[in-house]
N, C-alpha and C positions, 0 to 999 in steps of 0.2 A: 137270845142265847145267854146262858149263865156266864158271867164275866170270867170266872176261873176256868170254865170249859174253853172259852175262847183263847185264853193264854196257854192252856194245856195243848190245844191244837197247834197253835203257833210254835210252841216249843218243840213238840214232837215232830213236826214237819221239818224244822231246822235240823233236828237230830237225824232224821231220815235222810236228809241231803248228804250228811257226812257218810252215812252207811253206803248209800248208792254210789257216791263218788269214789269210794275205795273198794267197791265190790269186785271189780275186774282187775284192780291193781295187784291183788294178791297172786294172780297167775304167775307173775314174775318171780315169786318166791320159790316156786316149784315145790320140791319135797323136803325142804329144810324145816324140820319141825320146830326147832328153837326159834328160827326167824319168824315162823308163823305165829308162835305164841307171843312174841314181842309185838308183832304187827297187830294182832287182834286186840292185845292189851292197849296199845296206843289208840286204836280206833274207838274202843269203848270209852277210854278216857276223854277223847275229844268230843264224842257224842254226849257223854254225861255233862261235860263242862258247858257245851253250848246250850243244852237244855236248862242247866242251872242259871246261866246268864239271863235267859229270857224270863224265867220265873222270878228271879230276884229283882229284875228291873221293875216288875209290877208289884211284887209282894216281898219286899226286903225283910219283913219280920216273920215270915213263915219258915218252917223247918223243912229242909229237903233231905231225904234219906235215899241211900243206894240200896239195891236189892240185897246186898250182903250185910246190911246193917240190921241189928236186932230191932224188931218192931217195938216202938215205944208208945205205950198208952199215955196220952196226955190230953186232959180236958181243955187246957188253956191254949195250946198251939195248934195251928193248922199244919198238917203234915203232907208233903208231896213225896210219894214213893216212886222212884224211877227204876225201871228195868231197862237199861240202855240197849240190851241185845239178848233177847230170848231165842235160843236156837243157834248158839255160837258155833257148834260143830257143823251145822248146815252151812253157815256163812263161810267157814274155813274151806269146806269142800265144794264151794260154789253151787250148793243146792239151794235154790231160791225159796226157802220156806223158813222165815224168821220174822221177828217183829220187835218193836219198841213199845213199852207201855208206861203210862203214868196213872197213878191213882191219887186222889185227893181225899184225905181223911180229916174230918172235922168232928171234934168231940168224940173221938173213937168210933165214928161211923164213916164208912166209905161213901162219899157223896158223889164223886165224879170219877169216871174211868175213860181213858183214851188208849186205844191199841192201834198201832199203825204198821202196816206191811208196806215198806218203802219200795219194794220191787213191783208189786201189783198196784200200788197207790190205793190200797184199801184202808179206809179210816173208820174204825169202829168206835162209837162214843156211847156213853151212858151217863145219865144223871138220876140219882135215886128218886124214885117215884114218878119219873117221866119217861121210862122206857129206854130201849137200846136202838141205835141206828147204825146203818152201814152206808157211808157216803151220803148221809142226809136223809136216807129212807128208813122207815121203821122196820125192824126185824123181829121175828118171833122164832122160837125153837120149833122143831118138828112136832106134829101131833099125829102119832102113829098108834095103831092098835095091835101090831104084830112085831115080833123080833126078826122075822124073815126079811131078807134083803135090806137090812139096816147096816149102818157103818158106825163102828166104835173106835175111837182113838184110845191108845193105851200108852201110859207113861210108866215104864218098867223100872224097878230098882236095880239098875245095871251094876252097881258096885257091890251087890249082895247076891252072889250066884245061888246060894242055897235058898234064899227067900224067893228068887225068881222061879226056881224049880217048883216051889210049893204052890205056885199059881197055875201050874200046867193043867190040873183038873178043871179049873175054872175056864181056861182058854179052850179046852176040848169041848166043854159043855156049850160055850158060846158059839163055837164053830158049828156044832151039831144043830144049833137053832137057826142056822142060816145067816149068822152075823159075820160081817167082814171086818177084820181087825186092821188098824193102822197104827204104826209107831212113827210119828212125824218128826219128832225132835224139837218141837216147840209147843210146850204145854199151854202157854198163854194164848197163842194163836189158835190152838185147839179149842179153848174155851170160847173164843170169839166165833169160831166156826160152829160150835154147838148152839150159841146164841142166835146165829143167823140161819140155822137149819142145814148148813153144809155137811155137818157131822151130827149124828143122832145122839151121841153120848161120849163122855170122857171118863175112862177109868184112870185114876191117878194113884198108883201104888207107892209113889215116892214124893208125897206132897212137901213143898217148901212154902210155908204160909205167906211170907212177905212177897214172894214172887207172883202169887196167884191172886192177890187182892183185886187188881184191875179186872182180871178175867172173871172172877166170881161175880162182881157187880154186873158186868155185861150179861152173863148168863141169867142171873136172877131177874134183871129187868126185862129179859126176853121171855120170861115165863118158866124158867128152869127151877128145879129144886136140887138140893144137895143131899147126899145120903152116905152113911157109913156101912151100908148093906143090911143093916138091921132096923133102922128107922130113918125117916126123913128129917131134914132140918131146914128151918128158915132163919136161923140165927145169923144176923148180919155180921157178927164177929167170928163166925165159924169158917176158918180158912183151911181146915184139916180134913174135910170130908173127902172120901175116895171116889164118889160117883156124882156126876153132874149131868142131868138130862131133864126131859119133860116129865111131869108127874106120872103119866101113863107108862112111859118107858121104864122109869124107876120101879114101878110096881111089878111090871112084867119080868124085868131082869132079876129083881131081888128074889122073886119066887123061884127062879131057876138056879140061882147060885148060893142061896143062903146056907144050904147044907154043906157047901165046900168052904165056907168062910168062917166056920166055927174055930179053926185053928188060930185065928187072929185074936180071939177073945180069951 
């Protein structure tokens, strides 16, 4: 096992313990919104801190970034990018679909990815050039020849109502093709699910580049491509594409929706 992957797994499991220990505690907060905000902020801080401690103990000279930090291109330093809780609203609502992720970037290339669902104890790992795994077993994205009876996860631009409405024609077209849509609330976990074949595709209309670095490597190493609906991309530094799926699925779905996507160009 890659030594940095081993440390990433150790760190993310320690962080997952913090999440699980506090998952049921929030029930006592009831409906006090302000207290919930303070509670979740404290949990995320504790999770980030424990992950930091594990990493720094082994790699004190590496740089550790939070998901809210601007991505820094640096040829000289190894970067650890931590998303201590993707799916915060799900956690607050006691909806058990969220995850922690760690990505290791070396010389501006994402080399290692770990995504951990602490509730299901699902550990997704990937090393560049060595494939993706779920709980130690190799995973691949789905290999399908039809859009019918497929499942697509959607990350909507919730803060932009008008932009959301502009996608209605696309949604209608997808539904007419027999596609089942899901909006899960955890885009990073969606990417892990695409990599493992649990979901056939991810539409991300609201990409946040630094948040998705870990998930993109997982998907890529499982055989997925990324696309902006007009062309495919294998660029390892492309974190802004809107579509992630198997090559066949990308080709099929792009043919269906390209005419509706012209408004974005």
